[in-house]
CHARMM-style PDB file with segment names, atoms N, HN, CA, C and O in Angstrom:
ATOM      1  N   MET     1     -28.981-207.997 -10.218  1.00  0.00      PROA
ATOM      2  CA  MET     1     -28.385-207.048 -10.977  1.00  0.00      PROA
ATOM      3  C   MET     1     -29.371-206.367 -12.038  1.00  0.00      PROA
ATOM      4  O   MET     1     -29.090-205.323 -12.628  1.00  0.00      PROA
ATOM      5  N   LYS     2     -30.561-207.083 -12.210  1.00  0.00      PROA
ATOM      6  HN  LYS     2     -30.789-207.930 -11.731  1.00  0.00      PROA
ATOM      7  CA  LYS     2     -31.444-206.485 -13.037  1.00  0.00      PROA
ATOM      8  C   LYS     2     -32.051-205.065 -12.448  1.00  0.00      PROA
ATOM      9  O   LYS     2     -32.279-204.128 -13.213  1.00  0.00      PROA
ATOM     10  N   ILE     3     -32.280-204.986 -11.112  1.00  0.00      PROA
ATOM     11  HN  ILE     3     -32.095-205.747 -10.490  1.00  0.00      PROA
ATOM     12  CA  ILE     3     -32.719-203.627 -10.643  1.00  0.00      PROA
ATOM     13  C   ILE     3     -31.593-202.578 -10.678  1.00  0.00      PROA
ATOM     14  O   ILE     3     -31.898-201.404 -10.888  1.00  0.00      PROA
ATOM     15  N   ALA     4     -30.155-202.975 -10.462  1.00  0.00      PROA
ATOM     16  HN  ALA     4     -29.907-203.929 -10.291  1.00  0.00      PROA
ATOM     17  CA  ALA     4     -29.181-202.076 -10.675  1.00  0.00      PROA
ATOM     18  C   ALA     4     -29.199-201.421 -12.012  1.00  0.00      PROA
ATOM     19  O   ALA     4     -29.222-200.202 -12.187  1.00  0.00      PROA
ATOM     20  N   ARG     5     -29.185-202.323 -12.932  1.00  0.00      PROA
ATOM     21  HN  ARG     5     -29.166-203.313 -12.791  1.00  0.00      PROA
ATOM     22  CA  ARG     5     -28.990-202.173 -14.341  1.00  0.00      PROA
ATOM     23  C   ARG     5     -30.233-201.329 -14.984  1.00  0.00      PROA
ATOM     24  O   ARG     5     -30.139-200.209 -15.487  1.00  0.00      PROA
ATOM     25  N   ASP     6     -31.310-202.044 -14.866  1.00  0.00      PROA
ATOM     26  HN  ASP     6     -31.386-202.953 -14.457  1.00  0.00      PROA
ATOM     27  CA  ASP     6     -32.489-201.536 -15.537  1.00  0.00      PROA
ATOM     28  C   ASP     6     -33.339-200.419 -14.803  1.00  0.00      PROA
ATOM     29  O   ASP     6     -34.030-199.634 -15.451  1.00  0.00      PROA
ATOM     30  N   TRP     7     -33.262-200.385 -13.485  1.00  0.00      PROA
ATOM     31  HN  TRP     7     -32.700-201.023 -12.958  1.00  0.00      PROA
ATOM     32  CA  TRP     7     -34.039-199.373 -12.739  1.00  0.00      PROA
ATOM     33  C   TRP     7     -33.109-198.219 -12.221  1.00  0.00      PROA
ATOM     34  O   TRP     7     -33.478-197.064 -12.435  1.00  0.00      PROA
ATOM     35  N   ASN     8     -31.967-198.438 -11.576  1.00  0.00      PROA
ATOM     36  HN  ASN     8     -31.667-199.376 -11.402  1.00  0.00      PROA
ATOM     37  CA  ASN     8     -31.090-197.552 -11.006  1.00  0.00      PROA
ATOM     38  C   ASN     8     -30.395-196.760 -11.998  1.00  0.00      PROA
ATOM     39  O   ASN     8     -30.398-195.537 -11.855  1.00  0.00      PROA
ATOM     40  N   VAL     9     -29.804-197.281 -12.975  1.00  0.00      PROA
ATOM     41  HN  VAL     9     -29.801-198.274 -13.091  1.00  0.00      PROA
ATOM     42  CA  VAL     9     -29.062-196.457 -14.148  1.00  0.00      PROA
ATOM     43  C   VAL     9     -29.924-195.429 -14.783  1.00  0.00      PROA
ATOM     44  O   VAL     9     -29.515-194.272 -14.881  1.00  0.00      PROA
ATOM     45  N   PRO    10     -31.243-195.827 -15.275  1.00  0.00      PROA
ATOM     46  CA  PRO    10     -32.045-194.747 -15.757  1.00  0.00      PROA
ATOM     47  C   PRO    10     -32.341-193.639 -14.909  1.00  0.00      PROA
ATOM     48  O   PRO    10     -32.262-192.475 -15.301  1.00  0.00      PROA
ATOM     49  N   ALA    11     -32.759-194.050 -13.482  1.00  0.00      PROA
ATOM     50  HN  ALA    11     -32.823-194.995 -13.163  1.00  0.00      PROA
ATOM     51  CA  ALA    11     -33.071-193.205 -12.624  1.00  0.00      PROA
ATOM     52  C   ALA    11     -31.957-192.287 -11.997  1.00  0.00      PROA
ATOM     53  O   ALA    11     -32.288-191.186 -11.556  1.00  0.00      PROA
ATOM     54  N   SER    12     -30.794-192.657 -11.949  1.00  0.00      PROA
ATOM     55  HN  SER    12     -30.526-193.551 -12.307  1.00  0.00      PROA
ATOM     56  CA  SER    12     -29.698-191.900 -11.238  1.00  0.00      PROA
ATOM     57  C   SER    12     -28.479-191.896 -12.049  1.00  0.00      PROA
ATOM     58  O   SER    12     -27.533-191.179 -11.722  1.00  0.00      PROA
ATOM     59  N   GLY    13     -28.430-192.728 -13.194  1.00  0.00      PROA
ATOM     60  HN  GLY    13     -29.198-193.310 -13.460  1.00  0.00      PROA
ATOM     61  CA  GLY    13     -27.194-192.656 -13.915  1.00  0.00      PROA
ATOM     62  C   GLY    13     -26.183-193.582 -13.721  1.00  0.00      PROA
ATOM     63  O   GLY    13     -25.231-193.617 -14.500  1.00  0.00      PROA
ATOM     64  N   SER    14     -26.288-194.479 -12.600  1.00  0.00      PROA
ATOM     65  HN  SER    14     -27.062-194.450 -11.967  1.00  0.00      PROA
ATOM     66  CA  SER    14     -25.435-195.618 -12.298  1.00  0.00      PROA
ATOM     67  C   SER    14     -26.034-196.522 -11.331  1.00  0.00      PROA
ATOM     68  O   SER    14     -26.896-196.079 -10.571  1.00  0.00      PROA
ATOM     69  N   GLY    15     -25.683-197.715 -11.274  1.00  0.00      PROA
ATOM     70  HN  GLY    15     -24.983-198.075 -11.891  1.00  0.00      PROA
ATOM     71  CA  GLY    15     -26.249-198.789 -10.313  1.00  0.00      PROA
ATOM     72  C   GLY    15     -25.046-199.761  -9.886  1.00  0.00      PROA
ATOM     73  O   GLY    15     -24.087-199.962 -10.631  1.00  0.00      PROA
ATOM     74  N   PHE    16     -25.177-200.314  -8.689  1.00  0.00      PROA
ATOM     75  HN  PHE    16     -25.956-200.151  -8.084  1.00  0.00      PROA
ATOM     76  CA  PHE    16     -24.158-201.200  -8.004  1.00  0.00      PROA
ATOM     77  C   PHE    16     -24.969-202.234  -7.246  1.00  0.00      PROA
ATOM     78  O   PHE    16     -25.995-202.140  -6.573  1.00  0.00      PROA
ATOM     79  N   VAL    17     -24.112-203.340  -7.598  1.00  0.00      PROA
ATOM     80  HN  VAL    17     -23.278-203.417  -8.145  1.00  0.00      PROA
ATOM     81  CA  VAL    17     -24.665-204.702  -6.840  1.00  0.00      PROA
ATOM     82  C   VAL    17     -23.476-204.815  -5.887  1.00  0.00      PROA
ATOM     83  O   VAL    17     -22.305-204.749  -6.262  1.00  0.00      PROA
ATOM     84  N   THR    18     -23.914-205.011  -4.479  1.00  0.00      PROA
ATOM     85  HN  THR    18     -24.865-205.064  -4.173  1.00  0.00      PROA
ATOM     86  CA  THR    18     -22.819-205.322  -3.501  1.00  0.00      PROA
ATOM     87  C   THR    18     -23.235-206.519  -2.739  1.00  0.00      PROA
ATOM     88  O   THR    18     -24.337-207.041  -2.904  1.00  0.00      PROA
ATOM     89  N   ARG    19     -22.385-206.932  -1.940  1.00  0.00      PROA
ATOM     90  HN  ARG    19     -21.490-206.508  -1.806  1.00  0.00      PROA
ATOM     91  CA  ARG    19     -22.616-208.085  -1.146  1.00  0.00      PROA
ATOM     92  C   ARG    19     -21.787-208.072   0.182  1.00  0.00      PROA
ATOM     93  O   ARG    19     -20.586-207.802   0.216  1.00  0.00      PROA
ATOM     94  N   PHE    20     -22.575-208.401   1.308  1.00  0.00      PROA
ATOM     95  HN  PHE    20     -23.550-208.620   1.280  1.00  0.00      PROA
ATOM     96  CA  PHE    20     -22.014-208.135   2.639  1.00  0.00      PROA
ATOM     97  C   PHE    20     -22.974-208.857   3.580  1.00  0.00      PROA
ATOM     98  O   PHE    20     -24.116-209.187   3.262  1.00  0.00      PROA
ATOM     99  N   LYS    21     -22.399-209.074   4.786  1.00  0.00      PROA
ATOM    100  HN  LYS    21     -21.471-208.806   5.044  1.00  0.00      PROA
ATOM    101  CA  LYS    21     -23.085-209.941   5.818  1.00  0.00      PROA
ATOM    102  C   LYS    21     -23.713-209.006   6.794  1.00  0.00      PROA
ATOM    103  O   LYS    21     -23.093-208.003   7.144  1.00  0.00      PROA
ATOM    104  N   VAL    22     -24.828-209.251   7.227  1.00  0.00      PROA
ATOM    105  HN  VAL    22     -25.333-210.066   6.943  1.00  0.00      PROA
ATOM    106  CA  VAL    22     -25.371-208.532   8.462  1.00  0.00      PROA
ATOM    107  C   VAL    22     -25.867-209.477   9.538  1.00  0.00      PROA
ATOM    108  O   VAL    22     -26.454-210.523   9.262  1.00  0.00      PROA
ATOM    109  N   ARG    23     -25.637-209.114  10.647  1.00  0.00      PROA
ATOM    110  HN  ARG    23     -25.160-208.264  10.871  1.00  0.00      PROA
ATOM    111  CA  ARG    23     -25.876-209.855  11.886  1.00  0.00      PROA
ATOM    112  C   ARG    23     -27.287-210.433  11.864  1.00  0.00      PROA
ATOM    113  O   ARG    23     -28.228-209.640  11.825  1.00  0.00      PROA
ATOM    114  N   ARG    24     -27.520-211.764  11.887  1.00  0.00      PROA
ATOM    115  HN  ARG    24     -26.755-212.408  11.919  1.00  0.00      PROA
ATOM    116  CA  ARG    24     -28.839-212.386  12.025  1.00  0.00      PROA
ATOM    117  C   ARG    24     -29.748-211.810  13.119  1.00  0.00      PROA
ATOM    118  O   ARG    24     -30.966-211.754  12.944  1.00  0.00      PROA
ATOM    119  N   SER    25     -29.190-211.401  14.191  1.00  0.00      PROA
ATOM    120  HN  SER    25     -28.202-211.446  14.332  1.00  0.00      PROA
ATOM    121  CA  SER    25     -30.047-210.750  15.328  1.00  0.00      PROA
ATOM    122  C   SER    25     -30.594-209.343  14.638  1.00  0.00      PROA
ATOM    123  O   SER    25     -31.766-209.038  14.858  1.00  0.00      PROA
ATOM    124  N   PHE    26     -30.026-208.742  14.063  1.00  0.00      PROA
ATOM    125  HN  PHE    26     -29.074-208.990  13.885  1.00  0.00      PROA
ATOM    126  CA  PHE    26     -30.780-207.536  13.386  1.00  0.00      PROA
ATOM    127  C   PHE    26     -31.673-207.895  12.229  1.00  0.00      PROA
ATOM    128  O   PHE    26     -32.849-207.531  12.246  1.00  0.00      PROA
ATOM    129  N   ILE    27     -31.208-208.550  11.278  1.00  0.00      PROA
ATOM    130  HN  ILE    27     -30.253-208.845  11.264  1.00  0.00      PROA
ATOM    131  CA  ILE    27     -31.827-208.907   9.990  1.00  0.00      PROA
ATOM    132  C   ILE    27     -33.240-209.573  10.219  1.00  0.00      PROA
ATOM    133  O   ILE    27     -34.239-209.370   9.529  1.00  0.00      PROA
ATOM    134  N   ASP    28     -33.141-210.400  11.306  1.00  0.00      PROA
ATOM    135  HN  ASP    28     -32.330-210.565  11.866  1.00  0.00      PROA
ATOM    136  CA  ASP    28     -34.352-211.197  11.665  1.00  0.00      PROA
ATOM    137  C   ASP    28     -35.638-210.481  12.021  1.00  0.00      PROA
ATOM    138  O   ASP    28     -36.733-211.043  12.049  1.00  0.00      PROA
ATOM    139  N   ARG    29     -35.423-209.147  12.301  1.00  0.00      PROA
ATOM    140  HN  ARG    29     -34.534-208.690  12.278  1.00  0.00      PROA
ATOM    141  CA  ARG    29     -36.362-208.173  12.731  1.00  0.00      PROA
ATOM    142  C   ARG    29     -37.285-207.672  11.514  1.00  0.00      PROA
ATOM    143  O   ARG    29     -38.299-207.029  11.784  1.00  0.00      PROA
ATOM    144  N   TYR    30     -36.988-207.927  10.319  1.00  0.00      PROA
ATOM    145  HN  TYR    30     -36.164-208.450  10.100  1.00  0.00      PROA
ATOM    146  CA  TYR    30     -37.576-207.442   8.949  1.00  0.00      PROA
ATOM    147  C   TYR    30     -38.020-208.634   8.120  1.00  0.00      PROA
ATOM    148  O   TYR    30     -37.446-209.723   8.117  1.00  0.00      PROA
ATOM    149  N   ASP    31     -39.038-208.337   7.457  1.00  0.00      PROA
ATOM    150  HN  ASP    31     -39.504-207.453   7.459  1.00  0.00      PROA
ATOM    151  CA  ASP    31     -39.388-209.368   6.433  1.00  0.00      PROA
ATOM    152  C   ASP    31     -38.929-209.183   5.195  1.00  0.00      PROA
ATOM    153  O   ASP    31     -38.549-208.068   4.841  1.00  0.00      PROA
ATOM    154  N   ILE    32     -38.904-210.166   4.437  1.00  0.00      PROA
ATOM    155  HN  ILE    32     -39.213-211.073   4.725  1.00  0.00      PROA
ATOM    156  CA  ILE    32     -38.363-210.205   2.958  1.00  0.00      PROA
ATOM    157  C   ILE    32     -39.562-209.672   2.103  1.00  0.00      PROA
ATOM    158  O   ILE    32     -40.692-210.129   2.271  1.00  0.00      PROA
ATOM    159  N   LYS    33     -39.280-208.642   1.132  1.00  0.00      PROA
ATOM    160  HN  LYS    33     -38.361-208.271   0.995  1.00  0.00      PROA
ATOM    161  CA  LYS    33     -40.249-207.961   0.291  1.00  0.00      PROA
ATOM    162  C   LYS    33     -40.023-208.367  -1.254  1.00  0.00      PROA
ATOM    163  O   LYS    33     -38.924-208.583  -1.765  1.00  0.00      PROA
ATOM    164  N   ASP    34     -41.147-208.421  -1.832  1.00  0.00      PROA
ATOM    165  HN  ASP    34     -42.040-208.246  -1.417  1.00  0.00      PROA
ATOM    166  CA  ASP    34     -41.099-208.533  -3.332  1.00  0.00      PROA
ATOM    167  C   ASP    34     -40.825-207.156  -3.840  1.00  0.00      PROA
ATOM    168  O   ASP    34     -41.556-206.203  -3.572  1.00  0.00      PROA
ATOM    169  N   ALA    35     -39.687-207.072  -4.628  1.00  0.00      PROA
ATOM    170  HN  ALA    35     -39.093-207.846  -4.846  1.00  0.00      PROA
ATOM    171  CA  ALA    35     -39.191-205.932  -5.184  1.00  0.00      PROA
ATOM    172  C   ALA    35     -39.358-205.993  -6.690  1.00  0.00      PROA
ATOM    173  O   ALA    35     -38.597-205.330  -7.395  1.00  0.00      PROA
ATOM    174  N   GLY    36     -40.279-206.723  -7.210  1.00  0.00      PROA
ATOM    175  HN  GLY    36     -40.898-207.261  -6.638  1.00  0.00      PROA
ATOM    176  CA  GLY    36     -40.387-206.759  -8.712  1.00  0.00      PROA
ATOM    177  C   GLY    36     -40.336-208.236  -9.106  1.00  0.00      PROA
ATOM    178  O   GLY    36     -39.803-208.508 -10.182  1.00  0.00      PROA
ATOM    179  N   GLY    37     -40.822-209.195  -8.365  1.00  0.00      PROA
ATOM    180  HN  GLY    37     -41.255-208.974  -7.491  1.00  0.00      PROA
ATOM    181  CA  GLY    37     -41.064-210.533  -8.787  1.00  0.00      PROA
ATOM    182  C   GLY    37     -40.270-211.356  -7.880  1.00  0.00      PROA
ATOM    183  O   GLY    37     -39.449-210.862  -7.108  1.00  0.00      PROA
ATOM    184  N   GLN    38     -40.519-212.673  -7.971  1.00  0.00      PROA
ATOM    185  HN  GLN    38     -41.186-213.074  -8.599  1.00  0.00      PROA
ATOM    186  CA  GLN    38     -39.912-213.588  -6.980  1.00  0.00      PROA
ATOM    187  C   GLN    38     -38.353-213.631  -7.351  1.00  0.00      PROA
ATOM    188  O   GLN    38     -37.731-214.211  -6.461  1.00  0.00      PROA
ATOM    189  N   ALA    39     -37.700-213.277  -8.192  1.00  0.00      PROA
ATOM    190  HN  ALA    39     -38.206-212.805  -8.915  1.00  0.00      PROA
ATOM    191  CA  ALA    39     -36.408-213.114  -8.581  1.00  0.00      PROA
ATOM    192  C   ALA    39     -35.842-211.862  -7.883  1.00  0.00      PROA
ATOM    193  O   ALA    39     -34.631-211.644  -7.904  1.00  0.00      PROA
ATOM    194  N   HSD    40     -36.632-211.113  -7.323  1.00  0.00      PROA
ATOM    195  HN  HSD    40     -37.616-211.290  -7.306  1.00  0.00      PROA
ATOM    196  CA  HSD    40     -36.089-209.648  -6.739  1.00  0.00      PROA
ATOM    197  C   HSD    40     -36.742-209.610  -5.300  1.00  0.00      PROA
ATOM    198  O   HSD    40     -37.609-208.810  -4.947  1.00  0.00      PROA
ATOM    199  N   LEU    41     -36.201-210.574  -4.556  1.00  0.00      PROA
ATOM    200  HN  LEU    41     -35.497-211.224  -4.843  1.00  0.00      PROA
ATOM    201  CA  LEU    41     -36.677-210.377  -3.068  1.00  0.00      PROA
ATOM    202  C   LEU    41     -35.694-209.770  -2.199  1.00  0.00      PROA
ATOM    203  O   LEU    41     -34.529-210.117  -2.394  1.00  0.00      PROA
ATOM    204  N   GLU    42     -35.927-208.925  -1.269  1.00  0.00      PROA
ATOM    205  HN  GLU    42     -36.873-208.643  -1.110  1.00  0.00      PROA
ATOM    206  CA  GLU    42     -35.103-208.085  -0.645  1.00  0.00      PROA
ATOM    207  C   GLU    42     -35.569-207.586   0.761  1.00  0.00      PROA
ATOM    208  O   GLU    42     -36.773-207.461   0.985  1.00  0.00      PROA
ATOM    209  N   TYR    43     -34.652-207.307   1.687  1.00  0.00      PROA
ATOM    210  HN  TYR    43     -33.674-207.409   1.505  1.00  0.00      PROA
ATOM    211  CA  TYR    43     -35.037-206.695   2.944  1.00  0.00      PROA
ATOM    212  C   TYR    43     -35.299-205.233   2.824  1.00  0.00      PROA
ATOM    213  O   TYR    43     -34.490-204.523   2.226  1.00  0.00      PROA
ATOM    214  N   TRP    44     -36.292-204.780   3.313  1.00  0.00      PROA
ATOM    215  HN  TRP    44     -36.949-205.357   3.798  1.00  0.00      PROA
ATOM    216  CA  TRP    44     -36.595-203.244   3.190  1.00  0.00      PROA
ATOM    217  C   TRP    44     -36.367-202.701   4.672  1.00  0.00      PROA
ATOM    218  O   TRP    44     -37.165-202.918   5.583  1.00  0.00      PROA
ATOM    219  N   ILE    45     -35.174-201.960   4.814  1.00  0.00      PROA
ATOM    220  HN  ILE    45     -34.525-201.783   4.074  1.00  0.00      PROA
ATOM    221  CA  ILE    45     -34.791-201.425   6.139  1.00  0.00      PROA
ATOM    222  C   ILE    45     -35.245-200.022   6.118  1.00  0.00      PROA
ATOM    223  O   ILE    45     -34.808-199.266   5.250  1.00  0.00      PROA
ATOM    224  N   PRO    46     -36.167-199.575   7.087  1.00  0.00      PROA
ATOM    225  CA  PRO    46     -36.759-198.282   7.071  1.00  0.00      PROA
ATOM    226  C   PRO    46     -35.401-197.291   7.501  1.00  0.00      PROA
ATOM    227  O   PRO    46     -34.503-197.622   8.276  1.00  0.00      PROA
ATOM    228  N   ALA    47     -35.511-196.146   6.859  1.00  0.00      PROA
ATOM    229  HN  ALA    47     -36.240-195.877   6.230  1.00  0.00      PROA
ATOM    230  CA  ALA    47     -34.470-195.015   7.082  1.00  0.00      PROA
ATOM    231  C   ALA    47     -34.022-194.847   8.349  1.00  0.00      PROA
ATOM    232  O   ALA    47     -32.825-194.763   8.625  1.00  0.00      PROA
ATOM    233  N   GLU    48     -35.116-194.779   9.329  1.00  0.00      PROA
ATOM    234  HN  GLU    48     -36.088-194.847   9.105  1.00  0.00      PROA
ATOM    235  CA  GLU    48     -34.921-194.522  10.742  1.00  0.00      PROA
ATOM    236  C   GLU    48     -34.045-195.668  11.437  1.00  0.00      PROA
ATOM    237  O   GLU    48     -33.597-195.505  12.572  1.00  0.00      PROA
ATOM    238  N   ASP    49     -33.830-196.811  10.716  1.00  0.00      PROA
ATOM    239  HN  ASP    49     -34.194-196.944   9.794  1.00  0.00      PROA
ATOM    240  CA  ASP    49     -33.030-197.880  11.369  1.00  0.00      PROA
ATOM    241  C   ASP    49     -31.716-197.977  10.585  1.00  0.00      PROA
ATOM    242  O   ASP    49     -31.005-198.972  10.720  1.00  0.00      PROA
ATOM    243  N   LEU    50     -31.373-196.964   9.762  1.00  0.00      PROA
ATOM    244  HN  LEU    50     -31.952-196.156   9.651  1.00  0.00      PROA
ATOM    245  CA  LEU    50     -30.135-196.914   9.009  1.00  0.00      PROA
ATOM    246  C   LEU    50     -28.757-197.081   9.857  1.00  0.00      PROA
ATOM    247  O   LEU    50     -27.802-197.755   9.473  1.00  0.00      PROA
ATOM    248  N   ASN    51     -28.816-196.365  11.054  1.00  0.00      PROA
ATOM    249  HN  ASN    51     -29.592-195.817  11.367  1.00  0.00      PROA
ATOM    250  CA  ASN    51     -27.497-196.520  11.841  1.00  0.00      PROA
ATOM    251  C   ASN    51     -27.459-197.890  12.492  1.00  0.00      PROA
ATOM    252  O   ASN    51     -26.378-198.469  12.604  1.00  0.00      PROA
ATOM    253  N   ASP    52     -28.557-198.420  12.913  1.00  0.00      PROA
ATOM    254  HN  ASP    52     -29.434-197.950  12.822  1.00  0.00      PROA
ATOM    255  CA  ASP    52     -28.488-199.623  13.415  1.00  0.00      PROA
ATOM    256  C   ASP    52     -27.850-200.911  12.372  1.00  0.00      PROA
ATOM    257  O   ASP    52     -27.018-201.783  12.618  1.00  0.00      PROA
ATOM    258  N   PHE    53     -28.614-200.610  11.152  1.00  0.00      PROA
ATOM    259  HN  PHE    53     -29.290-199.900  10.952  1.00  0.00      PROA
ATOM    260  CA  PHE    53     -28.247-201.527   9.966  1.00  0.00      PROA
ATOM    261  C   PHE    53     -26.685-201.384   9.689  1.00  0.00      PROA
ATOM    262  O   PHE    53     -25.995-202.392   9.534  1.00  0.00      PROA
ATOM    263  N   ASN    54     -26.184-200.181   9.635  1.00  0.00      PROA
ATOM    264  HN  ASN    54     -26.745-199.363   9.761  1.00  0.00      PROA
ATOM    265  CA  ASN    54     -24.839-200.065   9.449  1.00  0.00      PROA
ATOM    266  C   ASN    54     -23.970-200.683  10.519  1.00  0.00      PROA
ATOM    267  O   ASN    54     -22.952-201.291  10.189  1.00  0.00      PROA
ATOM    268  N   ALA    55     -24.322-200.559  11.779  1.00  0.00      PROA
ATOM    269  HN  ALA    55     -25.149-200.065  12.047  1.00  0.00      PROA
ATOM    270  CA  ALA    55     -23.562-201.188  12.906  1.00  0.00      PROA
ATOM    271  C   ALA    55     -23.773-202.674  12.806  1.00  0.00      PROA
ATOM    272  O   ALA    55     -22.978-203.362  13.446  1.00  0.00      PROA
ATOM    273  N   ALA    56     -24.690-203.276  12.127  1.00  0.00      PROA
ATOM    274  HN  ALA    56     -25.336-202.717  11.607  1.00  0.00      PROA
ATOM    275  CA  ALA    56     -24.854-204.720  12.233  1.00  0.00      PROA
ATOM    276  C   ALA    56     -24.109-205.247  10.895  1.00  0.00      PROA
ATOM    277  O   ALA    56     -24.056-206.466  10.730  1.00  0.00      PROA
ATOM    278  N   ILE    57     -23.589-204.474  10.029  1.00  0.00      PROA
ATOM    279  HN  ILE    57     -23.632-203.484  10.162  1.00  0.00      PROA
ATOM    280  CA  ILE    57     -22.834-205.093   8.809  1.00  0.00      PROA
ATOM    281  C   ILE    57     -21.572-205.732   9.471  1.00  0.00      PROA
ATOM    282  O   ILE    57     -20.918-205.105  10.305  1.00  0.00      PROA
ATOM    283  N   VAL    58     -21.267-206.923   9.099  1.00  0.00      PROA
ATOM    284  HN  VAL    58     -21.798-207.433   8.422  1.00  0.00      PROA
ATOM    285  CA  VAL    58     -20.091-207.634   9.433  1.00  0.00      PROA
ATOM    286  C   VAL    58     -19.058-207.669   8.354  1.00  0.00      PROA
ATOM    287  O   VAL    58     -19.464-207.964   7.230  1.00  0.00      PROA
ATOM    288  N   GLY    59     -17.779-207.414   8.516  1.00  0.00      PROA
ATOM    289  HN  GLY    59     -17.449-207.175   9.429  1.00  0.00      PROA
ATOM    290  CA  GLY    59     -16.709-207.554   7.636  1.00  0.00      PROA
ATOM    291  C   GLY    59     -16.857-206.377   6.526  1.00  0.00      PROA
ATOM    292  O   GLY    59     -17.352-205.292   6.833  1.00  0.00      PROA
ATOM    293  N   THR    60     -16.442-206.636   5.351  1.00  0.00      PROA
ATOM    294  HN  THR    60     -16.041-207.518   5.102  1.00  0.00      PROA
ATOM    295  CA  THR    60     -16.388-205.573   4.290  1.00  0.00      PROA
ATOM    296  C   THR    60     -17.617-205.661   3.354  1.00  0.00      PROA
ATOM    297  O   THR    60     -18.313-206.673   3.284  1.00  0.00      PROA
ATOM    298  N   ILE    61     -17.821-204.610   2.687  1.00  0.00      PROA
ATOM    299  HN  ILE    61     -17.255-203.788   2.744  1.00  0.00      PROA
ATOM    300  CA  ILE    61     -18.777-204.540   1.525  1.00  0.00      PROA
ATOM    301  C   ILE    61     -18.139-204.856   0.142  1.00  0.00      PROA
ATOM    302  O   ILE    61     -17.224-204.084  -0.145  1.00  0.00      PROA
ATOM    303  N   GLU    62     -18.361-205.633  -0.604  1.00  0.00      PROA
ATOM    304  HN  GLU    62     -19.103-206.260  -0.371  1.00  0.00      PROA
ATOM    305  CA  GLU    62     -18.048-205.955  -1.810  1.00  0.00      PROA
ATOM    306  C   GLU    62     -18.764-205.487  -2.984  1.00  0.00      PROA
ATOM    307  O   GLU    62     -19.968-205.734  -3.046  1.00  0.00      PROA
ATOM    308  N   VAL    63     -18.146-204.786  -4.015  1.00  0.00      PROA
ATOM    309  HN  VAL    63     -17.168-204.585  -3.965  1.00  0.00      PROA
ATOM    310  CA  VAL    63     -18.902-204.335  -5.174  1.00  0.00      PROA
ATOM    311  C   VAL    63     -18.841-205.608  -5.946  1.00  0.00      PROA
ATOM    312  O   VAL    63     -17.742-206.054  -6.277  1.00  0.00      PROA
ATOM    313  N   VAL    64     -19.979-206.240  -6.265  1.00  0.00      PROA
ATOM    314  HN  VAL    64     -20.872-205.877  -5.996  1.00  0.00      PROA
ATOM    315  CA  VAL    64     -19.861-207.327  -7.129  1.00  0.00      PROA
ATOM    316  C   VAL    64     -19.931-206.985  -8.625  1.00  0.00      PROA
ATOM    317  O   VAL    64     -19.342-207.652  -9.475  1.00  0.00      PROA
ATOM    318  N   ARG    65     -20.809-205.731  -8.945  1.00  0.00      PROA
ATOM    319  HN  ARG    65     -21.288-205.189  -8.254  1.00  0.00      PROA
ATOM    320  CA  ARG    65     -20.973-205.368 -10.372  1.00  0.00      PROA
ATOM    321  C   ARG    65     -21.312-203.886 -10.326  1.00  0.00      PROA
ATOM    322  O   ARG    65     -21.946-203.422  -9.378  1.00  0.00      PROA
ATOM    323  N   SER    66     -20.914-203.181 -11.292  1.00  0.00      PROA
ATOM    324  HN  SER    66     -20.399-203.559 -12.062  1.00  0.00      PROA
ATOM    325  CA  SER    66     -21.252-201.798 -11.337  1.00  0.00      PROA
ATOM    326  C   SER    66     -21.737-201.560 -12.718  1.00  0.00      PROA
ATOM    327  O   SER    66     -21.249-202.169 -13.670  1.00  0.00      PROA
ATOM    328  N   PHE    67     -22.740-200.637 -12.856  1.00  0.00      PROA
ATOM    329  HN  PHE    67     -23.136-200.142 -12.083  1.00  0.00      PROA
ATOM    330  CA  PHE    67     -23.380-200.210 -14.124  1.00  0.00      PROA
ATOM    331  C   PHE    67     -23.214-198.599 -14.235  1.00  0.00      PROA
ATOM    332  O   PHE    67     -24.117-197.901 -13.773  1.00  0.00      PROA
ATOM    333  N   PRO    68     -22.133-198.021 -14.809  1.00  0.00      PROA
ATOM    334  CA  PRO    68     -21.926-196.672 -14.910  1.00  0.00      PROA
ATOM    335  C   PRO    68     -22.877-196.007 -16.027  1.00  0.00      PROA
ATOM    336  OT1 PRO    68     -22.819-194.797 -16.246  1.00  0.00      PROA
TER     337      PRO     68
END
């Protein structure tokens, strides 16, 4: 939530925290990256893989928190 609140809001005016599932067969192709400390680990999916990423989402995307 810190990234959405403290980085995204000042940069773009809002931030969102979402939760969703991704097929393991897709996500296993990527490494987990440090996005600002051990508490902020994430997968970095290259833009050219966005269509495959979207196709690998399973179920619905839930907005957990929003920062207007």
